Structure formats: C-alpha cells, structure tokens
N, C-alpha and C positions, 0 to 999 in steps of 0.2 A: 471900408474906411478903417476898420480895426487893423487890417493888414498894413495899411499905409502908416498908421501910428506906430505899430511895432517896428516897421522898417526904419522910420524916422528916429525912434528911440535907439535902435541898434546902431544907426549911423552916428548919432551923438556919442554913444558909448564908445564906438570905435575911434572917433576923433579924439575923445578925451584920453583913451588908452594909448593911442599913438603919440599924442603930445606928451604924456607922462612917461613914455618909454616902457609901458607895461606889456604884458603878454597879449598877443593878438586874441581877439574875442573868439575866433574859430578854434583856437587851441585850448580854450578854457572849458574843461569838461563839466564844470558846474553851471555853465551858462545854458539857457534854453536852446534846444536844437534848432528851432527856426531862426533864432538870432545868430547862431554860429554859422548856419548855412548861408544866410543873407550876407554875413561878414565875408565869408570865403568867396562867394560868388562875386561880391563887389571888388575883391582883390584880383580875381582872375581876369586875364585879357580874353577877348573873343577867341583868339587862336588857341589859348590854353584850354578853354572850355570845350572847343571842338576836339582837341587832342585827347581829352579825357573821355570822349565818347567811343573811342576806338577800343578794340579788344586788347591791344598792346598800347598802354598809355605811357607817354614819356614822363620822366621826372620833372618836377618844377621845384628846383632847389631853393629859390628865393622864398617859397612858402613852406618848405620842409616836406614836400610831397614826393615820395619815392615813386619810381616807375613801377608799374605792375601789369600783370597779365591776368585778365579775368575771363578766361575762356570757358564759362559755364553756361549751360542752357538746359532747359527742362527736358527736352527730348533725348539728348545724349548723355547728360550727367556732367561730371567734372572732367574737363579736358584741359590738362596742363602738361607742361614738360615733365618727363619722368613717369612714374607709375600713376595710372589714372583709370577711371571707369568710363567706358563708352557703351551706351545702349544702342542696339540696332534701330534703324529708322523703321517706324511702323509701316510707312508707305512702301519701303523696300521689301519687307516681309510679306505684305499683302500682294505685291506685284508678282511674287514667285508662283502663286497658285499651287504651291507644294504643301499639301496637307500633312505629309509625313515629316516635314522639316522640323528638326529639333535644334533648340538653342543650347549650346554647351556653356 
C-alpha cells in the first residue's frame, strides 16, 4: 500500500509540475529516486522501455535521453568502442586443459 501511495503522490506532483510548466520530476536531482524513476517510467512508451534494454540504446530526444552503449559485463569487463579491457572467458581457459598456458 505504501508504494501505491508514493506512486499516487508522484503522479499528482507530476501533474502539477506539467500544468505549471515546471521541470519534469525525473530531472529534479533533489527529488527522491523512487519518485523520479516512477515519473520517467510513466513518460516512456512500451517501445522506448524495450529499446532501453538493448546494449545499444537509441536516443529519446523528447525526454532528453541520449543514445548510449553499455557493453559492460562482469565476466569480460568494459567492452566499448576504442580502448577497452576484455578478460578471457573462464570456460574457454578451462577447456584448453593446457596447464602451461600463460596469460599475457
């Protein structure tokens, strides 16, 4: 119930802000994170939400969201265009059965 109340309050704040022409709640860094997230999710279409799940996410200009590439993962490290770090896959090293294998 508490979550519903917070969401309702966030919706009311959003409606008042939009009516007053004020800054969007999700852009207000002093607002609580959960309220900002709820506000942004309420503004995104289903297609935009799905698009943001991809490694290469498109820009959403109407909300001021730039395109981005977040090719990071725990096993390999940071994988982005340009200079980056890639760690070898553990399963690949284990499959060699080469005990003399050295990583450079």
